[in-house]
C-alpha positions as CSV (number, residue, x, y, z in Angstrom):
1,X,60.6,-12.3,99.3
2,X,62.0,-11.4,102.8
3,X,59.9,-10.2,105.7
4,X,60.3,-6.5,106.2
5,X,61.9,-5.6,109.6
6,X,61.5,-1.8,109.4
7,X,60.7,1.1,107.1
8,X,58.2,1.6,104.4
9,X,58.1,0.9,100.6
10,X,56.0,3.1,98.3
11,X,55.5,3.5,94.6
12,X,54.5,6.9,93.2
13,X,53.6,7.4,89.5
14,X,55.3,10.4,87.8
15,X,54.4,11.8,84.4
16,X,56.3,14.6,82.7
17,X,58.2,15.2,85.9
18,X,55.0,15.6,88.0
19,X,53.6,13.2,90.6
20,X,50.4,11.6,89.5
21,X,48.0,10.3,92.1
22,X,48.7,9.1,95.6
23,X,51.8,7.0,96.6
24,X,50.9,3.3,96.9
25,X,52.2,1.6,100.0
26,X,53.5,-1.9,99.0
27,X,55.3,-2.7,102.2
28,X,53.2,-5.7,103.1
29,X,51.9,-6.7,99.6
30,X,52.7,-10.1,98.1
31,X,54.4,-10.4,94.7
32,X,51.2,-10.7,92.7
33,X,49.8,-7.5,94.2
34,X,53.1,-5.6,93.7
35,X,53.2,-6.6,90.0
36,X,49.6,-5.5,89.6
37,X,50.4,-2.0,90.6
38,X,53.5,-1.7,88.5
39,X,56.6,-3.3,90.1
40,X,58.8,-5.4,87.8
41,X,61.8,-7.4,88.8
42,X,64.8,-8.9,86.9
43,X,66.2,-11.4,89.4
44,X,69.9,-12.0,89.9
45,X,69.5,-15.8,89.4
46,X,67.7,-16.2,86.1
47,X,67.6,-20.0,86.2
48,X,66.7,-20.3,89.9
49,X,64.3,-17.4,90.3
50,X,63.5,-15.9,86.9
51,X,62.4,-18.9,84.9
52,X,60.7,-22.3,85.2
53,X,63.2,-24.1,83.1
54,X,61.0,-27.2,82.3
55,X,58.1,-25.0,81.1
56,X,57.7,-23.6,77.6
57,X,58.9,-20.1,76.6
58,X,55.3,-19.0,76.2
59,X,54.4,-20.1,79.7
60,X,57.5,-18.3,81.1
61,X,56.5,-15.1,79.3
62,X,53.3,-14.9,81.4
63,X,54.8,-16.2,84.6
64,X,53.2,-14.4,87.5
65,X,50.5,-12.9,85.3
66,X,48.4,-16.0,84.5
67,X,45.3,-14.5,86.1
68,X,45.5,-11.3,84.1
69,X,42.3,-10.8,81.9
70,X,44.2,-10.9,78.7
71,X,45.6,-14.4,79.5
72,X,42.7,-16.1,81.3
73,X,39.0,-16.1,81.7
74,X,37.9,-15.3,85.2
75,X,41.4,-16.0,86.4
76,X,40.7,-19.7,85.9
77,X,40.7,-20.9,82.3
78,X,43.9,-19.9,80.3
79,X,43.3,-18.3,76.9
80,X,45.8,-20.3,74.9
81,X,45.4,-18.4,71.7
82,X,46.0,-15.0,73.3
83,X,49.0,-16.4,75.2
84,X,50.6,-17.8,72.0
85,X,50.1,-14.5,70.1
86,X,51.6,-12.6,73.1
87,X,54.6,-14.9,73.1
88,X,55.2,-14.6,69.4
89,X,55.1,-10.8,69.6
90,X,57.6,-10.6,72.5
91,X,59.9,-13.1,70.9
92,X,60.1,-10.9,67.7
93,X,60.3,-7.6,69.6
94,X,63.0,-8.8,72.0
95,X,64.9,-10.9,69.5
96,X,64.7,-14.2,71.4
97,X,66.4,-16.9,69.3
98,X,64.2,-20.0,69.6
99,X,62.8,-22.5,67.1
100,X,59.4,-22.4,68.8
101,X,57.4,-20.7,71.6
102,X,56.7,-24.2,72.9
103,X,60.4,-25.0,73.4
104,X,61.4,-25.4,77.1
105,X,63.2,-22.4,78.6
106,X,66.2,-24.6,79.5
107,X,66.9,-25.2,75.7
108,X,67.8,-21.5,75.3
109,X,71.3,-20.0,75.6
110,X,71.9,-17.8,78.7
111,X,71.5,-14.6,76.8
112,X,68.2,-15.7,75.3
113,X,66.9,-16.9,78.7
114,X,67.7,-13.4,80.0
115,X,65.9,-11.8,77.1
116,X,62.8,-13.9,78.0
117,X,62.8,-12.4,81.5
118,X,63.4,-8.9,80.2
119,X,60.6,-9.2,77.6
120,X,58.2,-10.5,80.3
121,X,59.0,-7.7,82.8
122,X,59.3,-4.8,80.4
123,X,56.1,-5.7,78.5
124,X,54.0,-5.2,81.6
125,X,54.7,-1.5,81.3
126,X,56.0,-1.2,84.9
127,X,56.1,2.0,86.9
128,X,59.3,0.8,88.7
129,X,61.9,-1.8,87.8
130,X,64.4,-3.6,89.9
131,X,67.2,-5.0,87.8
132,X,69.6,-7.2,89.7
133,X,72.8,-8.2,87.8
134,X,70.8,-8.0,84.5
135,X,73.8,-8.9,82.2
136,X,75.6,-11.5,84.3
137,X,76.8,-14.4,82.2
138,X,75.5,-13.2,78.9
139,X,77.4,-12.4,75.7
140,X,78.4,-8.9,74.5
141,X,75.5,-8.7,72.0
142,X,73.0,-9.5,74.6
143,X,74.6,-7.0,77.1
144,X,74.2,-4.2,74.6
145,X,70.6,-5.2,73.9
146,X,69.8,-5.3,77.6
147,X,71.5,-1.9,78.2
148,X,69.4,-0.3,75.4
149,X,66.2,-1.7,76.9
150,X,67.0,-0.4,80.4
151,X,67.8,3.1,79.0
152,X,64.5,3.0,77.1
153,X,62.7,2.4,80.4
154,X,64.6,5.2,82.1
155,X,63.9,7.6,79.2
156,X,60.2,6.7,79.4
157,X,60.1,8.0,83.0
158,X,60.2,4.7,84.8
159,X,62.1,4.4,88.1
160,X,64.9,1.9,87.6
161,X,66.9,0.5,90.5
162,X,70.0,-1.2,88.9
163,X,72.0,-3.5,91.1
164,X,75.3,-4.6,89.6
165,X,78.8,-5.6,90.5
166,X,80.1,-4.3,87.2
167,X,81.4,-0.7,87.8
168,X,81.4,0.1,84.1
169,X,77.8,-0.9,83.8
170,X,76.8,1.1,86.8
171,X,78.7,4.2,85.7
172,X,77.4,4.1,82.0
173,X,73.7,3.6,82.9
174,X,73.1,5.4,86.2
175,X,72.0,8.9,86.9
176,X,73.3,8.5,90.5
177,X,75.1,5.7,92.4
178,X,74.4,4.5,95.9
179,X,77.3,2.6,97.3
180,X,76.6,0.0,100.0
181,X,78.8,-1.6,102.6
182,X,77.7,-4.2,105.1
183,X,74.0,-3.6,104.2
184,X,74.0,0.2,104.5
185,X,74.3,3.0,102.0
186,X,77.7,4.7,102.6
187,X,77.2,7.5,100.1
188,X,75.3,8.6,97.0
189,X,77.6,9.9,94.2
190,X,77.3,10.9,90.6
191,X,78.4,8.6,87.7
192,X,81.4,10.8,87.2
193,X,82.9,9.3,90.4
194,X,86.2,7.5,89.6
195,X,86.7,3.7,90.2
196,X,89.1,4.7,93.0
197,X,86.5,6.8,94.7
198,X,83.9,4.0,94.4
199,X,86.4,1.5,95.7
200,X,87.0,3.6,98.8
201,X,83.2,3.7,99.5
202,X,82.8,-0.1,98.7
203,X,85.2,-0.8,101.6
204,X,83.3,1.4,104.0
205,X,85.5,4.5,103.6
206,X,84.3,8.1,103.1
207,X,85.2,10.7,100.5
208,X,86.5,14.1,101.5
209,X,83.9,16.7,100.5
210,X,85.0,19.8,98.7
211,X,84.8,22.9,100.9
């Protein structure tokens, strides 16, 4: 969403620990192109960036993918029967509590709104997933559900970048932790790092390395 000022962003597919194919440069791609090659995103602000609250749940479940062949003919005419079947399947699979696929997204609880976003992003079988504050403002049951789904993605070999202010969440889900201060990575540590050590890094400090 922001213009890049430097550096390069690439996505590389990995299967069974081996790189498959060439790295894809997505530095200057738009959101539609990024999604097409396998980047998924759970935004920090589900109501402002993740959903169109006035639209139905089924419409939100294909948001950004309306032109995909399974949902439209020649990217122009929506295939309503296919979209409805897709929505019913995801609602069942991701346990979204709603009376109807036609209900507006704003009628759902916060946890179920988040499940709609997660269902949409995970169902696209992404290569890489960016999850920003994925459990903010949801109940304990939804938190556990979301955590399980993120772990499933990791165990399936997907690259997951988890951004969270919850230290317990970071430490329980991550294979390694990059701590940032004023826009820069201060250090990369293991999940075994203590809260005190993470706190030092979060304020711009540095840990003493074992000799």
